[in-house]
SEDRENBA-909129 format. One record per residue (C-alpha): x, y, z. Coordinates in nm, 4 decimals, m for minus. Example, Ala and Ser with C-alpha at 12.3 -4.5 7.8 and 13.67 -1.06 7.14 Angstrom:
BEGIN
+----------+----------+----------+
!        X !        Y !        Z !
+----------+----------+----------+
!   1.2300 !  m0.4500 !   0.7800 !
!   1.3670 !  m0.1060 !   0.7140 !
+----------+----------+----------+
This chain:
BEGIN
+----------+----------+----------+
!        X !        Y !        Z !
+----------+----------+----------+
!   4.4458 !  19.6349 !  12.5339 !
!   4.7713 !  19.4189 !  12.4640 !
!   4.7592 !  19.2445 !  12.1362 !
!   4.9149 !  18.9258 !  12.0372 !
!   4.9763 !  18.7626 !  11.7113 !
!   5.0578 !  18.4228 !  11.5937 !
!   5.2890 !  18.3495 !  11.2779 !
!   5.1594 !  18.0548 !  11.0867 !
!   5.3196 !  18.1111 !  10.7577 !
!   5.6277 !  18.2813 !  10.5962 !
!   5.3644 !  18.5554 !  10.4796 !
!   5.3301 !  18.6487 !  10.8246 !
!   5.6845 !  18.6450 !  10.9099 !
!   5.7661 !  18.8903 !  10.6461 !
!   5.4912 !  19.0950 !  10.7497 !
!   5.6202 !  19.1272 !  11.0897 !
!   5.9889 !  19.1971 !  10.9811 !
!   5.8232 !  19.4568 !  10.7538 !
!   5.6358 !  19.6083 !  11.0460 !
!   5.9781 !  19.6010 !  11.2711 !
!   6.1645 !  19.8028 !  10.9746 !
!   5.8913 !  20.0345 !  10.9890 !
!   5.9849 !  20.1083 !  11.3659 !
!   6.3558 !  20.2106 !  11.2746 !
!   6.4239 !  20.5804 !  11.3284 !
!   6.4592 !  20.7608 !  10.9926 !
!   6.8206 !  20.8056 !  11.0682 !
!   6.8949 !  20.4311 !  11.0890 !
!   6.6793 !  20.3077 !  10.7762 !
!   6.9581 !  20.3305 !  10.5313 !
!   7.1921 !  20.1075 !  10.7057 !
!   7.0326 !  19.8696 !  10.9821 !
!   6.8252 !  19.5816 !  10.8197 !
!   6.5872 !  19.3296 !  11.0215 !
!   6.6173 !  18.9794 !  10.9322 !
!   6.5049 !  18.6400 !  11.0817 !
!   6.7664 !  18.4491 !  11.2929 !
!   6.9470 !  18.1204 !  11.1175 !
!   7.1650 !  18.0036 !  11.3974 !
!   7.0787 !  17.6983 !  11.5911 !
!   6.8930 !  17.8140 !  11.9196 !
!   6.9531 !  18.1782 !  11.8604 !
!   6.8648 !  18.4221 !  12.1000 !
!   6.5423 !  18.6144 !  12.0854 !
!   6.6800 !  18.9250 !  11.9587 !
!   7.0312 !  19.0581 !  11.8892 !
!   7.2411 !  19.2736 !  11.6631 !
!   7.5187 !  19.1751 !  11.4406 !
!   7.7777 !  19.4365 !  11.2701 !
!   7.7990 !  19.2864 !  10.9076 !
!   8.0491 !  19.5364 !  10.8065 !
!   8.1444 !  19.9180 !  10.8508 !
!   7.8296 !  20.0483 !  10.6867 !
!   7.5492 !  19.7950 !  10.7769 !
!   7.4207 !  19.6545 !  11.1155 !
!   7.1480 !  19.3727 !  11.1094 !
!   6.8897 !  19.3085 !  11.3843 !
!   6.8270 !  18.9376 !  11.3873 !
!   6.5044 !  18.7832 !  11.5552 !
!   6.4083 !  18.4216 !  11.6269 !
!   6.0351 !  18.4528 !  11.5241 !
!   5.9388 !  18.1319 !  11.6643 !
!   6.0078 !  18.2713 !  12.0199 !
!   5.8846 !  18.6339 !  11.9051 !
!   5.5512 !  18.5391 !  11.8318 !
!   5.4943 !  18.4573 !  12.1925 !
!   5.5314 !  18.8168 !  12.2817 !
!   5.2773 !  19.0788 !  12.2840 !
!   5.2968 !  19.3610 !  12.0154 !
!   5.4063 !  19.6364 !  12.2745 !
!   5.6658 !  19.4089 !  12.4320 !
!   5.8232 !  19.3199 !  12.0785 !
!   5.7982 !  19.7023 !  11.9944 !
!   6.0142 !  19.7845 !  12.3230 !
!   6.2584 !  19.4911 !  12.2923 !
!   6.3126 !  19.6042 !  11.9179 !
!   6.4031 !  19.9772 !  12.0316 !
!   6.6020 !  19.8356 !  12.3102 !
!   6.8433 !  19.6858 !  12.0119 !
!   6.7842 !  19.9869 !  11.8034 !
!   6.9258 !  20.2091 !  12.1112 !
!   7.2422 !  19.9502 !  12.1371 !
!   7.2857 !  20.0436 !  11.7373 !
!   7.2821 !  20.4124 !  11.8310 !
!   7.5230 !  20.3824 !  12.1259 !
!   7.7509 !  20.1801 !  11.9240 !
!   7.7639 !  19.9393 !  12.1861 !
!   7.7279 !  19.6242 !  11.9533 !
!   7.9964 !  19.3573 !  12.0041 !
!   8.2275 !  19.3502 !  11.6982 !
!   8.4018 !  19.0350 !  11.5723 !
!   8.7410 !  19.1517 !  11.6512 !
!   9.0729 !  19.0495 !  11.5936 !
!   9.1403 !  18.9599 !  11.9533 !
!   9.0614 !  18.5713 !  11.9607 !
!   9.3145 !  18.5371 !  11.6557 !
!   9.5756 !  18.7671 !  11.7825 !
!   9.5505 !  18.5492 !  12.1232 !
!   9.6150 !  18.2287 !  11.9085 !
!   9.8695 !  18.3725 !  11.7135 !
!  10.0310 !  18.5037 !  12.0382 !
!   9.9980 !  18.1904 !  12.2416 !
!  10.1343 !  17.9754 !  11.9230 !
!  10.4286 !  18.2036 !  11.8863 !
!  10.5206 !  18.2345 !  12.2741 !
!  10.5578 !  17.8278 !  12.2395 !
!  10.7808 !  17.8421 !  11.9293 !
!  11.0019 !  18.0947 !  12.0792 !
!  11.0429 !  17.8914 !  12.3932 !
!  11.1279 !  17.5998 !  12.1531 !
!  11.4037 !  17.8267 !  11.9714 !
!  11.4834 !  18.0422 !  12.2807 !
!  11.4418 !  18.3613 !  12.1049 !
!  11.3790 !  18.6189 !  12.4086 !
!  11.2908 !  18.9214 !  12.2055 !
!  11.0427 !  18.7419 !  12.0125 !
!  10.9002 !  18.5565 !  12.3430 !
!  10.8377 !  18.9114 !  12.4730 !
!  10.6528 !  19.0223 !  12.1636 !
!  10.4271 !  18.7079 !  12.1447 !
!  10.3663 !  18.7265 !  12.5133 !
!  10.2711 !  19.0916 !  12.4827 !
!  10.0246 !  19.0159 !  12.1985 !
!   9.8587 !  18.7893 !  12.4006 !
!   9.8432 !  19.0309 !  12.7089 !
!   9.6793 !  19.3147 !  12.4828 !
!   9.4217 !  19.0718 !  12.2860 !
!   9.3425 !  18.9166 !  12.6599 !
!   9.2850 !  19.2395 !  12.7868 !
!   9.0449 !  19.3749 !  12.5294 !
!   8.8690 !  19.0421 !  12.5528 !
!   8.8202 !  19.0715 !  12.9080 !
!   8.6980 !  19.4650 !  12.8721 !
!   8.4492 !  19.3391 !  12.5838 !
!   8.3103 !  19.0630 !  12.7998 !
!   8.2795 !  19.2343 !  13.1502 !
!   7.9460 !  19.1567 !  13.2554 !
!   7.9121 !  19.4693 !  13.4810 !
!   8.0075 !  19.7101 !  13.1904 !
!   7.7492 !  19.4895 !  12.9458 !
!   7.4798 !  19.5134 !  13.2000 !
!   7.5180 !  19.9083 !  13.2383 !
!   7.5134 !  19.9265 !  12.8625 !
!   7.1763 !  19.7400 !  12.8450 !
!   7.0288 !  19.9382 !  13.1325 !
!   7.1230 !  20.2481 !  12.9185 !
!   6.9748 !  20.1157 !  12.6265 !
!   6.6559 !  20.0440 !  12.8017 !
!   6.6177 !  20.4247 !  12.9159 !
!   6.6894 !  20.5060 !  12.5413 !
!   6.4239 !  20.2557 !  12.4222 !
!   6.1579 !  20.4436 !  12.6247 !
!   6.2976 !  20.7708 !  12.4639 !
!   6.2462 !  20.6231 !  12.1099 !
!   5.8911 !  20.4647 !  12.2039 !
!   5.7899 !  20.8233 !  12.2809 !
!   5.8884 !  20.9372 !  11.9417 !
!   5.6545 !  20.6908 !  11.8012 !
!   5.3740 !  20.7824 !  11.9982 !
!   5.3909 !  20.5966 !  12.3240 !
!   5.2968 !  20.7924 !  12.6476 !
!   5.5840 !  20.7302 !  12.8982 !
!   5.3722 !  20.4965 !  13.1478 !
!   5.2874 !  20.2916 !  12.8549 !
!   5.6439 !  20.2673 !  12.7272 !
!   5.7650 !  20.1753 !  13.0762 !
!   5.4942 !  19.9567 !  13.1384 !
!   5.5430 !  19.7570 !  12.8019 !
!   5.9171 !  19.7275 !  12.8626 !
!   5.8684 !  19.6197 !  13.2122 !
!   5.6079 !  19.3440 !  13.1288 !
!   5.8479 !  19.2199 !  12.8325 !
!   6.1373 !  19.2098 !  13.0849 !
!   5.9151 !  19.0178 !  13.3195 !
!   5.8147 !  18.7725 !  13.0504 !
!   6.1992 !  18.6944 !  12.9620 !
!   6.2321 !  18.6394 !  13.3228 !
!   5.9831 !  18.3957 !  13.3428 !
!   6.1156 !  18.2061 !  13.0173 !
!   6.4588 !  18.2378 !  13.0723 !
!   6.6153 !  17.8792 !  13.2537 !
!   6.9802 !  18.0060 !  13.2815 !
!   7.0213 !  18.1636 !  13.5925 !
!   7.2992 !  18.4249 !  13.4840 !
!   7.0900 !  18.5488 !  13.1799 !
!   6.7680 !  18.5465 !  13.4300 !
!   6.9820 !  18.7388 !  13.6810 !
!   7.0617 !  19.0227 !  13.4089 !
!   6.7162 !  19.0366 !  13.3117 !
!   6.6001 !  19.1110 !  13.6830 !
!   6.8565 !  19.3595 !  13.7472 !
!   6.7561 !  19.5369 !  13.4310 !
!   6.3946 !  19.5295 !  13.5519 !
!   6.4742 !  19.6843 !  13.8838 !
!   6.6866 !  19.9607 !  13.7327 !
!   6.3734 !  20.0260 !  13.4887 !
!   6.1386 !  20.0316 !  13.7948 !
!   6.3535 !  20.2667 !  13.9485 !
!   6.3949 !  20.5056 !  13.6422 !
!   5.9748 !  20.4836 !  13.5904 !
!   5.9758 !  20.6201 !  13.9677 !
!   6.1967 !  20.8901 !  13.9010 !
!   6.0010 !  20.9874 !  13.5820 !
!   5.6839 !  20.9846 !  13.7466 !
!   5.8026 !  21.2069 !  14.0318 !
!   5.9354 !  21.4542 !  13.7678 !
!   5.6122 !  21.4731 !  13.5834 !
!   5.4306 !  21.4901 !  13.9244 !
!   5.6368 !  21.8228 !  13.9975 !
!   5.6046 !  21.9358 !  13.6572 !
!   5.9942 !  21.8911 !  13.5885 !
!   6.1691 !  21.7601 !  13.2902 !
!   6.1789 !  21.3649 !  13.2563 !
!   6.5318 !  21.2760 !  13.3066 !
!   6.5510 !  21.0227 !  13.0317 !
!   6.9184 !  20.9436 !  12.9530 !
!   7.0503 !  21.1491 !  12.6653 !
!   7.2154 !  20.9867 !  12.3710 !
!   7.5873 !  21.0706 !  12.4385 !
!   7.7201 !  20.8593 !  12.1626 !
!   7.5667 !  20.9814 !  11.8214 !
!   7.5489 !  20.7374 !  11.5124 !
!   7.8870 !  20.5858 !  11.4819 !
!   8.0703 !  20.7452 !  11.1741 !
!   8.1280 !  20.4754 !  10.9012 !
+----------+----------+----------+
C-alpha cells in the first residue's frame, strides 16, 4: 500500500531529510547533502553544486509532504542520477563574460579600437554559445529521461522490483503533471512520462522473454573533483 506522511513539525522535517540521506548510494554519501530549500517559491526538488567537492539536494518540504513515500523516493533518486551523470547546471562564468563582452564592445565602439572590439565580440559569442548549449531544451529533456531510467536502476539497488519502481516513478510524474500550472514544464513531465512508459514496456518484454532488462548504463561515472 502506498503510504503518505504529513509534516507538522521541524522534527518531522529533520526526520524526512535524514531518511532521504539514507537513500543515497554509499559512493555519494560523503559529498552529497540533503537540505530544505530556502528560496522563495522553490522547485519541488533540485540540485546545486556548492563547490568542486560538494553537491546539495534541495527540497521544498511543504510540497514534498503531499507526495507518497514511493513517489518521493523515485523523484529523489532521479536527482541522485543527475548527480551521478554530472548533468547538474553549474553557476558558470558565461553570464559575467557576456556582460563584460557587451560592455567592452560598446566601449571599443566609442574609442574605435578594432582589435579590442573583435576580442569583445568574440567573448560575447563564446559565452552566448555556452549559455545556449546549457539551456537547450531538447538536451535537458534527454538528460532528464536518462536520469529517470537510472533512477529505476537505483531503486532496484534499494529493494524495489522493476514493476514497482516504474509504477512509483510514473505515479510521481502523473502527480507533477496535475500540479504544474506552467505549460512548458508540464509538457516536459508529459514527455518524460511517455518515455518512461516505453522503457517499462521494453523492460516487460525483456523479462517475458528471459532477456536482460535494458536499463541505461551509467556512461558517466562519479565526477572527479
